All heavy atoms as an XYZ file, in Angstrom:
748
protein
N     124.040     25.625    -70.319
C     123.778     25.069    -69.008
C     125.072     24.866    -68.177
O     126.012     24.293    -68.805
C     123.030     23.725    -69.184
C     122.455     23.214    -67.938
S     120.808     23.826    -67.688
C     119.974     22.367    -67.166
N     125.097     25.445    -67.096
C     126.345     25.269    -66.223
C     126.162     24.096    -65.362
O     125.177     23.936    -64.711
C     126.555     26.552    -65.399
C     126.633     27.735    -66.237
C     127.701     26.347    -64.429
C     126.800     29.047    -65.486
N     127.237     23.309    -65.328
C     127.205     21.936    -64.542
C     127.614     22.390    -63.122
O     128.673     22.729    -62.850
C     128.169     21.062    -65.082
C     128.211     19.590    -64.500
O     127.480     19.520    -63.415
O     128.832     18.798    -64.944
N     126.661     22.160    -62.175
C     126.933     22.479    -60.752
C     128.003     21.553    -60.155
O     128.603     21.906    -59.163
C     125.666     22.379    -59.909
C     124.687     23.421    -60.183
C     124.986     21.013    -59.915
N     128.250     20.448    -60.858
C     129.356     19.530    -60.301
C     130.785     20.071    -60.512
O     131.684     19.615    -60.061
C     129.185     18.149    -61.069
C     127.932     17.389    -60.646
O     127.592     17.470    -59.411
N     127.298     16.877    -61.656
N     130.852     21.160    -61.335
C     132.122     21.819    -61.583
C     132.462     22.909    -60.578
O     133.621     23.466    -60.669
C     132.116     22.432    -63.027
C     131.993     21.409    -64.164
C     131.951     22.117    -65.526
C     133.142     20.476    -64.205
N     131.537     23.205    -59.720
C     131.749     24.376    -58.757
C     133.091     24.172    -58.016
O     133.861     25.129    -57.896
C     130.631     24.473    -57.864
C     129.421     24.996    -58.626
C     130.895     25.414    -56.715
C     128.050     25.027    -57.801
N     133.264     23.041    -57.403
C     134.481     22.777    -56.612
C     135.747     22.939    -57.338
O     136.735     23.487    -56.895
C     134.469     21.421    -55.980
C     133.332     21.286    -54.886
O     132.924     22.302    -54.267
O     132.918     20.093    -54.595
N     135.793     22.498    -58.588
C     136.954     22.695    -59.422
C     137.241     23.957    -59.866
O     138.368     24.314    -60.285
C     136.933     21.686    -60.603
O     135.891     22.003    -61.509
N     136.197     24.825    -59.990
C     136.399     26.250    -60.352
C     136.515     27.243    -59.227
O     136.857     28.391    -59.473
C     135.073     26.703    -61.166
S     135.013     25.830    -62.720
N     136.367     26.786    -58.028
C     136.621     27.638    -56.876
C     138.111     27.993    -56.746
O     138.876     27.027    -56.614
C     135.979     27.025    -55.596
C     135.894     27.951    -54.410
C     134.951     28.896    -54.412
C     136.724     27.846    -53.338
C     134.823     29.855    -53.397
C     136.620     28.768    -52.222
C     135.665     29.726    -52.320
N     138.467     29.277    -56.625
C     139.844     29.601    -56.567
C     140.597     29.560    -55.246
O     141.803     29.813    -55.142
C     139.891     31.091    -57.042
C     138.564     31.565    -56.530
C     137.556     30.438    -56.627
N     139.899     29.184    -54.234
C     140.547     29.049    -52.876
C     140.594     27.669    -52.395
O     139.897     26.814    -52.952
C     139.721     29.916    -51.828
C     139.728     31.444    -52.113
C     140.997     32.016    -51.830
C     141.084     33.578    -52.020
N     142.358     34.059    -51.586
N     141.249     27.378    -51.299
C     141.441     26.088    -50.716
C     140.104     25.584    -50.072
O     139.897     24.369    -50.127
C     142.572     25.980    -49.805
C     143.940     26.088    -50.434
C     145.073     26.006    -49.504
O     144.883     25.486    -48.388
O     146.185     26.492    -49.743
N     139.420     26.442    -49.471
C     138.182     26.071    -48.906
C     137.154     27.227    -48.881
O     137.561     28.330    -49.138
C     138.475     25.658    -47.340
O     138.966     26.825    -46.640
N     135.990     26.749    -48.639
C     134.837     27.831    -48.658
C     134.646     28.384    -47.305
O     134.853     27.797    -46.262
C     133.467     27.045    -49.006
C     133.468     26.522    -50.403
C     133.681     25.165    -50.691
C     133.123     27.199    -51.562
C     133.652     24.624    -51.886
C     133.029     26.751    -52.886
C     133.311     25.393    -52.969
O     133.268     24.892    -54.305
N     134.210     29.640    -47.312
C     133.682     30.286    -46.170
C     132.229     29.794    -45.997
O     131.622     29.371    -46.949
C     133.640     31.779    -46.168
C     135.108     32.353    -46.171
C     135.064     33.934    -46.285
N     136.428     34.332    -46.308
C     136.688     35.573    -46.609
N     135.825     36.423    -46.736
N     137.970     36.007    -46.666
N     131.608     29.886    -44.793
C     130.259     29.494    -44.561
C     129.292     30.191    -45.548
O     129.203     31.384    -45.762
C     129.979     29.878    -43.205
C     131.217     29.904    -42.523
C     132.234     30.362    -43.502
N     128.528     29.254    -46.222
C     127.449     29.783    -47.191
C     128.003     30.008    -48.569
O     127.122     30.128    -49.546
N     129.212     30.038    -48.939
C     129.745     30.401    -50.191
C     129.335     29.411    -51.311
O     128.849     29.767    -52.366
C     131.263     30.495    -50.294
C     131.826     31.862    -49.787
C     133.336     31.913    -49.892
O     133.999     30.980    -49.709
N     133.832     33.073    -50.257
N     129.547     28.118    -50.996
C     129.159     27.078    -52.036
C     127.633     27.140    -52.289
O     127.186     27.042    -53.426
C     129.537     25.784    -51.548
C     129.461     24.774    -52.714
C     129.820     23.387    -52.472
N     130.030     22.542    -53.621
C     129.186     22.222    -54.577
N     127.946     22.657    -54.410
N     129.426     21.480    -55.567
N     126.876     27.340    -51.239
C     125.401     27.364    -51.378
C     124.933     28.553    -52.271
O     124.080     28.428    -53.079
C     124.796     27.406    -50.090
C     124.827     26.105    -49.274
C     126.227     26.014    -48.602
O     126.976     26.969    -48.536
O     126.443     24.912    -47.826
N     125.695     29.739    -51.983
C     125.313     30.909    -52.836
C     125.644     30.660    -54.275
O     124.897     30.970    -55.200
C     126.107     32.079    -52.250
C     125.524     32.476    -50.895
C     125.992     33.334    -53.253
C     126.514     33.474    -50.074
N     126.773     30.095    -54.534
C     127.259     29.789    -55.906
C     126.283     28.913    -56.609
O     125.847     29.024    -57.716
C     128.679     29.207    -55.988
C     129.694     30.274    -55.405
C     129.116     28.740    -57.364
C     131.118     29.676    -55.084
N     125.880     27.820    -55.904
C     125.018     26.926    -56.404
C     123.563     27.482    -56.692
O     122.914     27.185    -57.772
C     124.791     25.623    -55.436
C     124.168     24.478    -55.991
C     124.155     23.376    -55.022
O     125.242     23.057    -54.501
O     123.162     22.660    -54.960
N     123.166     28.356    -55.840
C     121.825     29.029    -55.998
C     121.895     29.965    -57.219
O     120.980     29.987    -58.106
C     121.576     29.872    -54.827
O     120.359     30.618    -55.012
N     123.028     30.706    -57.467
C     123.216     31.591    -58.595
C     123.300     30.718    -59.886
O     122.602     31.024    -60.887
C     124.461     32.449    -58.448
C     124.204     33.461    -57.363
C     124.765     33.087    -59.734
C     125.508     34.201    -56.957
N     123.969     29.608    -59.904
C     124.087     28.675    -61.093
C     122.695     28.142    -61.391
O     122.244     28.155    -62.564
C     125.027     27.619    -60.759
C     124.931     26.455    -61.797
C     126.495     28.156    -60.778
N     121.937     27.757    -60.366
C     120.542     27.260    -60.666
C     119.628     28.304    -61.206
O     118.856     28.091    -62.181
C     119.906     26.741    -59.336
C     120.585     25.331    -58.943
O     121.092     24.694    -59.746
N     120.578     25.133    -57.657
N     119.846     29.630    -60.770
C     119.067     30.703    -61.427
C     119.468     30.903    -62.826
O     118.589     31.044    -63.656
C     119.310     31.969    -60.634
S     118.568     32.153    -58.991
N     120.707     30.848    -63.153
C     121.189     30.990    -64.456
C     120.650     29.906    -65.434
O     120.210     30.169    -66.570
C     122.756     31.081    -64.606
C     123.183     32.417    -63.965
C     123.256     31.013    -66.019
C     124.626     32.418    -63.628
N     120.770     28.700    -64.769
C     120.338     27.509    -65.688
C     118.770     27.461    -65.879
O     118.320     26.767    -66.791
C     120.659     26.261    -64.870
C     122.130     25.875    -65.068
O     122.897     26.420    -65.866
N     122.720     25.042    -64.112
N     117.894     28.286    -65.052
C     116.577     28.289    -65.322
C     116.253     29.403    -66.364
O     115.013     29.644    -66.666
C     115.663     28.560    -64.115
O     116.127     29.860    -63.485
C     115.960     27.400    -63.074
N     117.362     30.091    -66.852
C     117.135     31.106    -67.871
C     117.111     32.571    -67.482
O     117.013     33.403    -68.302
N     117.356     32.766    -66.100
C     117.441     34.176    -65.756
C     118.753     34.847    -66.357
O     119.832     34.197    -66.383
C     117.575     34.286    -64.172
C     116.232     33.903    -63.519
C     116.519     33.939    -61.967
C     115.181     34.888    -63.812
N     118.657     36.043    -66.873
C     119.818     36.718    -67.417
C     120.532     37.590    -66.470
O     121.713     37.851    -66.590
C     119.322     37.552    -68.605
C     118.868     36.793    -69.792
C     118.490     37.649    -70.955
C     118.211     36.836    -72.127
N     117.945     37.574    -73.379
N     119.753     38.020    -65.466
C     120.438     38.843    -64.388
C     120.182     38.341    -63.046
O     119.020     38.010    -62.628
C     119.800     40.241    -64.464
C     120.057     40.921    -65.830
C     119.015     40.939    -66.733
C     121.207     41.488    -66.103
C     119.165     41.520    -68.023
C     121.444     42.079    -67.387
C     120.380     42.106    -68.371
N     121.184     38.214    -62.131
C     121.084     37.698    -60.852
C     121.836     38.732    -59.930
O     123.007     39.024    -60.229
C     121.688     36.256    -60.686
C     121.571     35.767    -59.275
C     120.980     35.265    -61.637
N     121.241     39.182    -58.828
C     121.878     40.103    -57.933
C     122.030     39.317    -56.585
O     120.967     38.820    -56.166
C     121.097     41.395    -57.677
C     120.997     42.156    -59.087
C     121.736     42.278    -56.648
C     120.082     43.383    -59.023
N     123.212     39.312    -56.145
C     123.516     38.684    -54.840
C     123.977     39.752    -53.972
O     125.089     40.281    -54.112
C     124.548     37.509    -54.958
N     123.255     40.107    -52.945
C     123.552     41.189    -51.960
C     124.132     40.461    -50.810
O     123.498     39.799    -50.051
C     122.364     42.036    -51.508
C     122.663     43.184    -50.667
C     121.551     44.053    -50.353
O     120.439     43.684    -50.671
O     121.790     45.102    -49.694
N     125.484     40.579    -50.571
C     126.217     39.787    -49.546
C     126.953     40.793    -48.694
O     127.479     41.814    -49.094
C     127.165     38.835    -50.184
C     126.486     37.852    -51.200
C     127.487     37.070    -51.938
C     125.498     36.952    -50.428
N     127.138     40.394    -47.408
C     127.784     41.354    -46.409
C     129.282     41.366    -46.675
O     129.845     40.476    -47.215
C     127.437     40.784    -45.114
C     127.160     39.371    -45.328
C     126.607     39.231    -46.751
N     129.952     42.475    -46.050
C     131.362     42.505    -46.037
C     131.973     41.166    -45.370
O     131.492     40.711    -44.370
C     131.884     43.720    -45.227
O     131.218     44.900    -45.778
C     133.323     43.821    -45.155
N     133.021     40.735    -45.957
C     133.714     39.454    -45.433
C     133.076     38.160    -45.862
O     133.490     37.255    -45.421
N     131.967     38.164    -46.701
C     131.411     36.977    -47.147
C     132.155     36.207    -48.177
O     131.854     35.076    -48.528
C     129.967     37.245    -47.464
O     129.951     38.134    -48.569
N     133.102     36.934    -48.893
C     133.915     36.356    -49.931
C     133.202     36.501    -51.266
O     133.130     35.633    -52.039
N     132.806     37.741    -51.537
C     132.152     37.994    -52.864
C     133.013     37.831    -54.008
O     132.641     37.315    -55.053
C     131.594     39.398    -52.869
C     130.338     39.561    -51.923
C     129.825     41.097    -51.862
C     130.722     42.049    -51.262
N     130.935     41.935    -49.824
N     134.356     38.101    -53.923
C     135.336     38.065    -54.950
C     135.521     36.613    -55.284
O     135.470     36.256    -56.588
C     136.622     38.709    -54.583
O     136.395     40.144    -54.468
N     135.773     35.652    -54.404
C     135.943     34.303    -54.785
C     134.636     33.734    -55.430
O     134.644     32.876    -56.331
C     136.254     33.488    -53.441
C     136.735     34.523    -52.579
C     136.089     35.803    -53.006
N     133.525     34.195    -54.929
C     132.177     33.794    -55.584
C     132.202     34.249    -56.968
O     131.905     33.532    -57.955
C     130.959     34.370    -54.778
C     130.970     33.547    -53.468
C     129.717     34.120    -55.588
C     129.936     34.253    -52.426
N     132.511     35.486    -57.174
C     132.463     36.129    -58.636
C     133.475     35.376    -59.620
O     133.201     35.086    -60.629
C     132.788     37.588    -58.559
N     134.670     35.066    -58.974
C     135.712     34.423    -59.838
C     135.197     32.953    -60.083
O     135.474     32.551    -61.303
C     137.022     34.459    -59.110
C     138.046     33.597    -59.808
C     137.609     35.856    -59.036
N     134.571     32.350    -59.243
C     134.180     30.920    -59.502
C     133.065     31.042    -60.598
O     133.055     30.213    -61.525
C     133.461     30.392    -58.198
O     134.465     30.385    -57.155
C     132.892     29.022    -58.509
N     132.138     31.974    -60.500
C     131.116     32.112    -61.556
C     131.664     32.448    -62.889
O     131.191     31.890    -63.890
C     130.038     33.175    -61.185
C     129.202     32.791    -59.981
C     128.462     33.954    -59.365
C     128.288     31.595    -60.236
N     132.824     33.266    -62.894
C     133.416     33.519    -64.121
C     134.093     32.282    -64.708
O     134.056     32.048    -65.985
C     134.440     34.703    -63.958
N     134.821     31.595    -63.887
C     135.374     30.270    -64.278
C     134.356     29.273    -64.828
O     134.683     28.651    -65.813
C     136.254     29.620    -63.186
C     137.461     30.436    -62.819
O     137.925     31.228    -63.580
N     137.944     30.223    -61.606
N     133.175     29.207    -64.162
C     132.140     28.319    -64.650
C     131.611     28.791    -66.020
O     131.386     27.970    -66.849
C     131.003     28.340    -63.666
C     131.232     27.538    -62.360
C     130.260     27.863    -61.287
C     131.287     26.014    -62.658
N     131.487     30.125    -66.209
C     131.041     30.727    -67.473
C     132.039     30.343    -68.578
O     131.716     29.994    -69.740
C     130.849     32.093    -67.399
N     133.425     30.349    -68.212
C     134.355     29.901    -69.071
C     134.422     28.502    -69.485
O     134.960     28.107    -70.539
N     133.783     27.706    -68.649
C     133.796     26.281    -68.905
C     132.735     25.782    -69.890
O     132.645     24.686    -70.288
C     133.598     25.516    -67.656
O     132.218     25.632    -67.146
N     131.872     26.792    -70.295
C     130.762     26.358    -71.204
C     131.259     26.010    -72.637
O     132.207     26.624    -73.079
C     129.822     27.628    -71.312
C     128.975     27.884    -70.082
C     128.233     29.183    -70.248
C     128.152     26.771    -69.577
N     130.590     25.159    -73.265
C     131.027     24.729    -74.586
C     130.886     25.707    -75.634
O     131.479     25.639    -76.618
C     130.222     23.423    -74.941
C     130.586     22.178    -74.107
O     131.654     22.111    -73.631
O     129.664     21.314    -74.061
N     130.083     26.755    -75.363
C     129.831     27.799    -76.372
C     130.867     28.836    -76.306
O     130.721     29.968    -76.890
C     128.420     28.360    -76.209
C     128.224     29.125    -74.873
O     129.171     29.224    -74.153
N     127.038     29.629    -74.662
N     132.004     28.624    -75.712
C     132.997     29.742    -75.610
C     132.701     30.719    -74.638
O     133.100     31.899    -74.693
N     131.885     30.402    -73.645
C     131.417     31.410    -72.653
C     132.620     32.105    -71.921
O     133.741     31.547    -71.891
N     132.341     33.193    -71.274
C     133.367     33.821    -70.431
C     132.626     34.839    -69.642
O     131.410     34.971    -69.675
N     133.452     35.609    -68.861
C     132.830     36.662    -67.944
C     133.799     37.766    -67.765
O     135.033     37.613    -67.937
C     132.338     35.975    -66.690
N     133.311     38.859    -67.298
C     134.159     39.994    -66.803
C     133.744     40.303    -65.428
O     132.613     40.252    -64.988
C     133.820     41.298    -67.783
C     134.213     41.091    -69.220
C     133.248     40.667    -70.136
C     135.517     41.284    -69.576
C     133.526     40.435    -71.490
C     135.791     41.111    -70.829
C     134.850     40.785    -71.872
O     135.170     40.583    -73.140
N     134.839     40.674    -64.596
C     134.691     41.099    -63.265
C     134.923     42.610    -63.360
O     136.025     42.983    -63.604
C     135.600     40.381    -62.420
C     135.382     40.653    -60.872
C     134.989     39.691    -59.944
C     135.524     41.929    -60.337
C     134.852     39.880    -58.643
C     135.386     42.186    -59.054
C     135.015     41.148    -58.171
O     134.834     41.405    -56.829
N     133.891     43.494    -63.168
C     134.079     44.855    -63.334
C     134.008     45.665    -62.074
O     133.043     45.328    -61.294
C     133.091     45.436    -64.338
C     133.207     44.755    -65.680
C     133.188     46.930    -64.481
C     132.048     45.005    -66.735
N     134.987     46.457    -61.710
C     134.991     47.262    -60.521
C     135.447     48.644    -60.949
O     136.237     48.840    -61.795
C     135.910     46.641    -59.443
O     135.707     47.473    -58.334
C     137.223     46.485    -59.830
N     134.912     49.626    -60.182
C     135.288     51.065    -60.410
C     136.388     51.496    -59.510
O     136.851     52.638    -59.629
C     134.080     51.957    -60.285
O     133.646     51.814    -58.885
C     133.005     51.661    -61.208
N     136.866     50.613    -58.577
C     137.865     51.045    -57.667
C     139.142     50.303    -58.007
O     139.268     49.042    -58.105
C     137.485     50.782    -56.254
O     137.293     49.394    -56.019
C     136.146     51.557    -55.866
N     140.325     51.086    -58.008
C     141.630     50.488    -58.219
C     142.028     49.567    -57.077
O     142.709     48.538    -57.265
C     142.587     51.512    -58.433
C     142.460     52.205    -59.780
C     143.535     53.412    -60.042
C     143.325     54.101    -61.229
N     144.329     55.214    -61.385
N     141.596     49.981    -55.874
C     141.965     49.162    -54.663
C     141.452     47.708    -54.821
O     142.168     46.808    -54.540
C     141.568     49.867    -53.430
C     142.300     51.109    -53.182
C     141.592     48.865    -52.261
C     141.788     51.987    -51.981
N     140.124     47.584    -55.127
C     139.630     46.247    -55.272
C     140.160     45.578    -56.508
O     140.434     44.329    -56.509
C     138.026     46.316    -55.489
C     137.279     45.006    -55.675
C     137.688     44.105    -54.427
C     135.761     45.270    -55.708
N     140.503     46.300    -57.613
C     141.067     45.685    -58.785
C     142.480     45.110    -58.339
O     142.847     43.979    -58.724
C     141.246     46.696    -59.840
C     141.602     46.177    -61.260
C     141.616     47.121    -62.212
O     141.469     48.351    -62.045
N     141.549     46.742    -63.586
N     143.284     45.899    -57.580
C     144.607     45.431    -57.129
C     144.444     44.250    -56.228
O     145.154     43.267    -56.311
C     145.330     46.501    -56.385
C     145.703     47.634    -57.336
O     145.761     47.423    -58.553
O     146.007     48.749    -56.874
N     143.311     44.161    -55.417
C     143.178     43.060    -54.493
C     142.757     41.819    -55.258
O     143.347     40.718    -54.935
C     141.983     43.437    -53.453
C     141.684     42.212    -52.635
C     140.420     42.444    -51.766
O     140.045     43.689    -51.495
N     139.739     41.388    -51.439
N     141.984     41.958    -56.228
C     141.545     40.798    -57.094
C     142.799     40.208    -57.828
O     142.967     39.003    -57.886
C     140.418     41.178    -58.005
C     139.207     41.433    -57.163
C     140.181     40.096    -58.962
C     138.052     42.040    -57.824
N     143.556     41.183    -58.401
C     144.758     40.802    -59.088
C     145.737     40.087    -58.149
O     146.384     39.011    -58.553
C     145.396     41.913    -59.738
C     146.589     41.714    -60.642
C     147.219     42.871    -61.308
O     147.004     44.003    -60.755
O     147.813     42.699    -62.292
N     145.929     40.533    -56.909
C     146.746     39.838    -55.960
C     146.223     38.581    -55.529
O     147.022     37.564    -55.396
C     146.935     40.801    -54.782
O     147.584     40.222    -53.725
N     144.911     38.469    -55.156
C     144.349     37.159    -54.720
C     144.198     36.133    -55.653
O     144.238     34.926    -55.411
C     142.966     37.518    -54.019
C     143.143     38.261    -52.762
O     144.237     38.545    -52.277
O     142.019     38.695    -52.265
N     143.995     36.441    -57.014
C     143.654     35.497    -58.020
C     144.587     35.713    -59.189
O     144.093     35.503    -60.345
C     142.242     35.612    -58.464
C     141.283     35.626    -57.238
C     140.592     36.866    -56.900
C     140.975     34.550    -56.520
C     139.708     36.921    -55.819
C     140.096     34.600    -55.438
C     139.479     35.665    -55.152
N     145.766     35.902    -58.957
C     146.731     36.218    -60.084
C     146.808     35.209    -61.203
O     147.087     35.571    -62.300
C     148.085     36.570    -59.533
C     148.761     35.392    -58.778
O     148.055     34.298    -58.636
O     149.919     35.446    -58.335
N     146.480     33.960    -60.894
C     146.671     33.064    -61.990
C     145.386     32.886    -62.817
O     145.391     32.103    -63.781
C     147.155     31.653    -61.433
C     146.204     31.050    -60.428
O     145.262     31.806    -59.942
N     146.313     29.808    -60.150
N     144.283     33.502    -62.385
C     143.031     33.300    -63.117
C     142.367     34.511    -63.655
O     141.328     34.360    -64.189
C     142.096     32.560    -62.200
O     141.702     33.301    -61.101
N     142.943     35.623    -63.410
C     142.360     36.945    -63.952
C     143.397     37.756    -64.774
O     144.544     37.635    -64.551
C     141.825     37.782    -62.809
C     140.670     37.045    -62.063
C     142.862     38.272    -61.840
N     142.927     38.486    -65.665
C     143.704     39.460    -66.479
C     143.130     40.781    -66.054
O     141.896     41.088    -66.193
C     143.590     39.182    -67.923
C     144.317     40.181    -68.720
C     144.105     37.766    -68.244
N     143.950     41.737    -65.732
C     143.402     43.105    -65.388
C     143.858     44.025    -66.520
O     144.688     43.986    -67.180
C     144.008     43.595    -64.090
O     145.448     43.635    -64.164
C     143.671     42.734    -62.891
N     142.878     45.079    -66.628
C     142.963     46.138    -67.520
C     142.624     47.406    -66.859
O     141.395     47.496    -66.370
C     142.171     45.927    -68.835
C     142.198     47.026    -69.883
C     143.700     47.092    -70.374
C     141.332     46.776    -71.025
N     143.536     48.346    -66.754
C     143.189     49.578    -66.029
C     143.099     50.690    -67.091
O     143.486     50.496    -68.242
C     144.330     49.916    -64.992
C     144.313     48.823    -63.856
C     145.379     49.196    -62.794
C     145.251     48.033    -61.764
N     146.300     48.306    -60.791
N     142.703     51.962    -66.668
C     142.674     52.976    -67.527
C     144.000     53.426    -68.162
O     145.017     53.109    -67.552
N     143.993     54.123    -69.179
C     145.185     54.487    -69.914
C     146.278     55.161    -69.105
O     147.361     55.247    -69.390
C     144.968     55.106    -71.280
C     144.375     56.460    -71.058
C     144.087     57.072    -72.467
N     143.319     58.309    -72.376
C     142.845     58.950    -73.321
N     143.138     58.589    -74.604
N     142.175     60.055    -73.152
N     145.775     55.919    -68.060
C     146.713     56.681    -67.274
C     147.608     55.846    -66.396
O     148.564     56.322    -65.736
C     145.915     57.752    -66.328
O     145.065     57.013    -65.373
N     147.363     54.547    -66.333
C     148.179     53.589    -65.547
C     149.214     53.004    -66.429
O     149.997     52.140    -65.962
C     147.208     52.480    -64.951
C     146.359     52.995    -63.941
O     146.727     53.298    -62.848
N     145.089     53.240    -64.389
N     149.316     53.360    -67.678
C     150.427     52.824    -68.541
C     151.177     53.863    -69.090
O     150.757     55.003    -69.366
C     149.727     51.941    -69.603
C     148.812     50.879    -69.085
C     147.357     51.065    -68.962
C     149.404     49.693    -68.632
C     146.647     50.026    -68.538
C     148.569     48.618    -68.128
C     147.240     48.852    -68.072
O     146.418     47.803    -67.594
N     152.532     53.548    -69.417
C     153.316     54.580    -70.073
C     153.000     54.857    -71.496
O     152.399     54.041    -72.128
C     154.725     53.999    -69.928
C     154.601     52.479    -69.594
C     153.164     52.391    -69.074
């Protein structure tokens, strides 16, 4: 069970964009009711990455050693996430990116 009271402490930015906290709370409530899959279709600029990082941080706060992965197929988004959330994410790219 994810504690909705931890949302603010797990959010990686200084402030929310309109609707972000409500979306996070809605997703957490869905997970807490037992849903295994939740799809949030959000427009460009809504702040999907901070929402995803918050949910990953919340999953990591679970007593059962929970955690999460943020998966993307584009290097540009991966670089953006690494740049925006450098203290809370670990990135792994394909082997062609390493010597």
